[in-house]
C-alpha positions as CSV (number, residue, x, y, z in Angstrom):
1,M,75.3,107.6,190.8
2,S,78.7,106.9,192.3
3,E,81.1,109.9,192.9
4,L,83.5,110.6,190.0
5,P,87.2,110.0,190.5
6,E,89.7,112.8,190.2
7,N,92.0,110.9,187.9
8,M,91.6,108.4,185.0
9,R,93.6,106.2,182.8
10,A,94.2,107.5,179.3
11,I,96.6,106.9,176.4
12,G,99.3,109.4,175.9
13,F,102.8,109.9,174.4
14,D,105.8,112.0,175.2
15,A,106.8,112.8,171.7
16,P,105.4,112.0,168.2
17,G,106.5,108.8,166.6
18,A,105.7,105.2,165.7
19,P,102.8,103.3,167.4
20,D,105.1,102.1,170.2
21,V,105.2,105.7,171.7
22,L,101.7,105.2,173.0
23,R,101.4,104.3,176.7
24,V,98.9,104.4,179.5
25,E,99.1,107.4,181.8
26,D,97.2,108.7,184.8
27,V,95.6,112.1,184.1
28,A,93.0,114.4,185.6
29,L,89.3,114.0,184.5
30,P,88.5,116.5,181.8
31,Q,86.6,119.7,182.7
32,V,83.0,119.7,181.6
33,G,82.0,122.9,179.8
34,A,78.6,124.4,179.9
35,G,77.5,122.7,176.7
36,D,79.3,119.5,177.3
37,V,78.5,116.0,178.7
38,L,81.0,113.8,180.5
39,I,80.9,110.2,179.1
40,K,82.2,107.2,181.0
41,V,83.7,105.5,177.9
42,A,82.8,101.9,177.1
43,Y,84.5,101.8,173.6
44,A,86.5,104.2,171.4
45,G,87.0,103.9,167.7
46,V,90.4,104.0,166.1
47,N,90.7,106.2,163.0
48,R,93.4,107.2,160.6
49,P,93.5,110.8,161.9
50,D,94.5,109.3,165.3
51,C,97.6,107.7,163.7
52,I,98.4,110.9,161.8
53,Q,98.2,113.0,165.0
54,R,100.3,110.4,166.9
55,A,103.0,110.8,164.2
56,G,103.0,114.5,164.7
57,N,101.3,115.6,161.6
58,Y,97.7,116.5,162.8
59,P,97.7,118.6,165.9
60,A,94.5,118.9,167.9
61,P,92.5,122.1,167.2
62,P,92.7,124.9,169.7
63,G,90.9,124.0,172.9
64,A,90.5,120.3,172.1
65,S,91.9,117.5,174.3
66,P,95.4,116.5,173.3
67,I,94.4,112.9,174.0
68,L,93.7,110.9,170.8
69,G,90.2,109.6,170.0
70,L,87.4,111.1,167.9
71,E,84.5,108.8,168.7
72,V,83.2,106.9,171.8
73,S,80.2,105.2,173.3
74,G,79.3,105.0,176.9
75,E,77.1,106.5,179.7
76,I,76.7,110.2,180.3
77,V,77.7,110.6,184.0
78,A,77.7,114.5,184.2
79,A,76.4,117.4,182.2
80,G,77.2,121.1,181.9
81,D,74.7,123.9,182.9
82,D,73.4,124.3,179.3
83,V,72.7,120.6,178.8
84,P,69.3,119.0,179.2
85,Q,69.9,117.3,182.6
86,E,67.7,114.3,181.7
87,M,70.6,113.2,179.5
88,V,72.6,112.1,182.6
89,G,72.4,108.3,182.9
90,S,71.6,107.8,179.2
91,L,73.8,105.7,176.7
92,V,75.1,107.6,173.7
93,A,77.6,107.4,170.8
94,A,79.4,110.7,170.4
95,L,81.6,112.5,167.9
96,T,84.4,114.0,170.1
97,P,86.9,116.8,169.5
98,G,89.5,114.5,170.9
99,G,89.9,112.6,174.2
100,G,88.3,109.3,173.3
101,Y,91.3,107.1,174.4
102,A,90.4,107.5,178.0
103,E,88.1,106.3,180.8
104,Y,86.2,109.5,180.6
105,C,85.7,111.9,177.7
106,T,83.8,115.2,177.2
107,A,81.7,116.0,174.1
108,P,79.3,118.7,173.1
109,W,75.9,117.3,174.0
110,Q,74.5,118.1,170.5
111,H,77.2,115.8,169.0
112,C,75.7,112.8,170.8
113,L,73.4,110.2,169.2
114,P,71.2,108.0,171.5
115,V,72.0,104.3,171.8
116,P,68.7,102.4,172.3
117,E,68.3,99.3,174.3
118,G,69.5,96.3,172.3
119,M,72.1,98.2,170.3
120,D,75.7,97.0,171.1
121,L,77.9,99.7,172.5
122,K,80.9,98.5,170.6
123,H,79.0,98.9,167.3
124,A,77.7,102.3,168.4
125,A,81.2,103.6,169.0
126,A,82.3,102.4,165.6
127,L,79.9,104.8,163.9
128,P,80.2,108.5,164.6
129,E,83.5,109.5,162.8
130,T,82.8,107.6,159.6
131,L,79.1,108.3,159.6
132,F,79.5,112.0,160.0
133,T,82.3,112.1,157.4
134,V,80.5,110.0,154.8
135,W,77.1,111.7,155.3
136,H,78.6,115.2,154.9
137,N,80.9,114.4,152.0
138,V,78.9,112.0,149.9
139,F,75.4,113.2,150.4
140,E,75.8,116.9,151.3
141,R,79.0,118.1,149.5
142,G,78.8,115.3,146.8
143,M,75.0,115.7,146.4
144,A,74.7,112.0,145.8
145,R,71.2,110.8,145.2
146,E,69.2,107.7,144.3
147,G,70.1,106.0,141.0
148,E,73.6,107.6,140.8
149,T,76.9,105.7,140.9
150,L,79.6,106.3,143.5
151,L,83.3,105.4,143.2
152,V,85.0,105.0,146.6
153,H,88.6,104.0,147.1
154,G,89.7,101.8,149.9
155,G,86.4,99.9,150.1
156,T,87.3,97.9,153.2
157,S,88.5,100.8,155.4
158,G,86.1,102.2,158.0
159,I,85.2,105.1,155.7
160,G,84.9,102.8,152.7
161,T,82.6,100.2,154.3
162,M,80.4,103.0,155.6
163,A,80.2,104.7,152.2
164,I,79.3,101.4,150.5
165,M,76.5,100.6,153.1
166,L,75.0,104.1,153.1
167,A,75.1,104.4,149.3
168,K,73.4,101.1,148.8
169,A,70.8,102.0,151.5
170,F,69.9,105.0,149.4
171,D,69.6,103.0,146.1
172,M,72.9,104.0,144.5
173,K,75.3,101.8,142.5
174,V,78.8,101.5,144.1
175,I,82.2,100.8,142.6
176,T,85.2,100.4,144.9
177,T,88.9,99.7,144.7
178,C,90.7,97.3,147.1
179,G,94.2,95.9,147.4
180,D,93.6,92.2,147.1
181,E,90.9,89.7,146.2
182,A,89.8,88.9,149.8
183,K,89.1,92.6,150.3
184,C,87.3,92.8,147.0
185,E,85.1,89.9,148.1
186,A,84.4,91.6,151.4
187,A,83.4,94.8,149.6
188,R,81.0,92.7,147.3
189,T,79.5,91.1,150.4
190,L,78.7,94.6,151.7
191,G,76.9,95.4,148.5
192,A,79.5,96.9,146.2
193,D,78.3,96.3,142.6
194,L,81.9,96.3,141.3
195,A,85.1,95.8,143.3
196,I,88.4,96.4,141.5
197,N,91.7,95.0,142.6
198,Y,93.8,98.0,141.9
199,R,97.0,95.9,141.9
200,E,95.8,93.9,138.9
201,A,93.6,96.2,136.9
202,D,93.5,99.9,136.0
203,F,90.5,101.3,137.8
204,V,89.9,104.0,135.1
205,D,89.5,101.3,132.4
206,A,87.3,99.1,134.7
207,V,85.0,102.0,135.6
208,K,84.6,103.1,132.0
209,E,83.9,99.5,130.9
210,Y,81.4,98.9,133.8
211,T,79.5,102.2,133.1
212,E,79.7,101.8,129.4
213,G,81.7,104.9,129.0
214,K,79.3,107.2,131.0
215,G,81.4,107.3,134.2
216,V,80.4,107.7,137.8
217,D,78.5,110.6,139.4
218,V,80.5,111.0,142.6
219,V,84.1,110.0,143.6
220,L,84.9,109.8,147.3
221,D,88.7,110.3,147.3
222,M,91.0,109.5,150.3
223,V,94.2,109.2,148.2
224,S,94.6,112.5,146.3
225,G,98.0,112.9,144.6
226,D,98.2,111.2,141.3
227,Y,94.8,109.6,141.8
228,V,93.0,112.9,141.2
229,P,93.5,113.1,137.4
230,R,92.6,109.4,137.1
231,N,89.5,110.0,139.2
232,L,88.4,112.9,137.0
233,Q,88.7,110.5,134.0
234,C,86.1,108.3,135.8
235,L,83.6,111.1,136.3
236,A,80.4,111.5,134.2
237,E,79.4,114.9,133.0
238,D,78.4,117.1,135.9
239,G,80.3,114.7,138.2
240,R,81.4,115.6,141.7
241,H,84.9,114.8,143.2
242,V,85.1,115.0,147.0
243,T,88.5,114.7,148.7
244,I,88.6,113.8,152.4
245,A,92.3,112.8,152.8
246,V,95.6,113.0,151.1
247,L,97.2,109.7,151.9
248,G,98.8,109.5,148.4
249,G,100.1,113.1,148.2
250,A,99.0,116.7,148.7
251,K,99.4,117.9,145.1
252,A,97.6,116.9,141.9
253,D,98.3,117.8,138.3
254,L,95.0,118.5,136.6
255,F,93.9,119.0,133.0
256,M,91.5,121.9,133.5
257,P,89.8,122.0,130.1
258,M,88.3,118.6,131.0
259,V,86.9,120.1,134.2
260,M,85.3,122.8,132.1
261,M,84.0,120.7,129.2
262,R,82.5,118.0,131.5
263,R,81.3,120.6,134.1
264,L,83.0,118.8,137.0
265,T,82.9,119.9,140.6
266,L,86.0,119.5,142.8
267,T,85.4,119.9,146.5
268,G,86.5,118.4,149.8
269,S,86.5,118.9,153.6
270,T,88.0,118.1,156.9
271,L,85.5,117.5,159.7
272,R,87.5,118.0,162.9
273,P,88.2,121.8,162.7
274,R,84.5,122.6,161.8
275,S,82.5,124.5,164.4
276,D,80.5,122.9,167.1
277,A,77.4,124.5,165.6
278,F,78.1,122.9,162.2
279,K,78.6,119.4,163.8
280,A,75.4,119.9,165.8
281,A,73.5,120.5,162.6
282,L,75.1,117.6,160.9
283,A,74.3,115.3,163.9
284,D,70.7,116.5,163.7
285,E,70.6,115.6,159.9
286,I,72.1,112.2,160.6
287,A,69.7,111.5,163.5
288,K,66.8,112.0,161.1
289,N,68.1,110.3,158.0
290,A,70.8,107.7,158.8
291,W,71.0,106.8,162.5
292,P,67.7,104.9,162.3
293,L,69.2,102.5,159.7
294,F,71.7,101.4,162.4
295,T,69.5,101.6,165.5
296,G,66.8,99.6,163.7
297,G,69.2,96.9,162.6
298,D,69.0,97.5,158.9
299,L,72.7,98.3,158.8
300,S,75.6,97.4,161.1
301,P,79.2,98.6,161.0
302,V,81.9,96.2,159.7
303,M,84.1,95.3,162.6
304,D,87.7,94.3,162.4
305,Q,89.6,93.8,165.7
306,T,89.1,95.1,169.2
307,F,92.0,95.8,171.5
308,P,92.0,96.6,175.3
309,L,92.8,100.3,176.0
310,H,96.4,99.5,177.1
311,E,97.1,97.9,173.7
312,A,96.4,101.1,171.7
313,A,99.9,100.8,170.2
314,A,98.9,97.4,168.7
315,A,95.6,98.9,167.4
316,H,97.6,101.7,165.6
317,A,100.1,99.2,164.2
318,R,97.2,97.2,162.7
319,M,95.6,100.2,161.1
320,E,98.9,101.3,159.6
321,S,99.5,97.8,158.2
322,S,96.3,98.2,156.2
323,V,95.4,94.6,156.7
324,H,92.2,95.4,158.5
325,I,88.7,95.1,157.1
326,G,86.3,97.5,158.8
327,K,86.6,99.3,162.2
328,I,89.4,98.8,164.7
329,M,88.2,99.4,168.3
330,L,89.5,100.0,171.8
331,E,87.6,98.5,174.7
332,V,88.0,101.1,177.5
333,A,85.7,99.8,180.3
334,G,87.8,97.0,181.7
335,G,90.4,97.3,179.0
């Protein structure tokens, strides 16, 4: 194996702001902790939290790399003392605490998923952040199970497309909302049983009509704000409401007697600040139950556009325009 360089290219910014603050800089290779692997990055996924961090509203947790990027794929080129050394030389997809927008990135070894021969590295890098988020929030916190109905907003986002695919793989019905007919059609193609154009129809009425008044069992909510009371109107008795982002506002006005009478559960989570041990357990659960669906070719992430690393600003601008369908990626090796 060739000797590692001292420095690498990475995307940085001097001060928070719009996408155009992002630029390529030369930085030192990250230090490899005892439980970490060093990955030579092939591709990095672009996620909404990256944009929020760049804008100054989502600081990296203590000890995490200040470089953006929460998921990568590539080759493990070095490993810490507590890592099985046979991992060196293997191809992985990894959930990272940060640092993905760079030529090299560290990640705890237990947050890596193996990329088998024949699996595309770009597709592999598009999976960890959304797969970990959806698996934990829909299936663990939301307790979704076969035969139930899921409502997910933003059906053509990275999270939305993952939620639709996984729910259908586990024999659930899926209702989603999208902002135009083209996105609704894309969601239907993915398997959504009902796609509602929220600009033309009230999703509460549409859900009630489709479920014949029963409602849905789980809502995956990325909007929050004034969507929450409307989401609760969509829930069936004993329904679960899981919030993972507050894109529409941090506060909601709730009618609590309905929560009591219908025995609703309101929960939510953020993934990035959770402990390494929690993420390792989650990775293990995913490796057993969901990863084989992708490595075996049953499911494949929905891909939008791929940008070279030095065009990270354009990738962020595309995400913030909300015109994308599926995952936006950065090509790092050669990019």
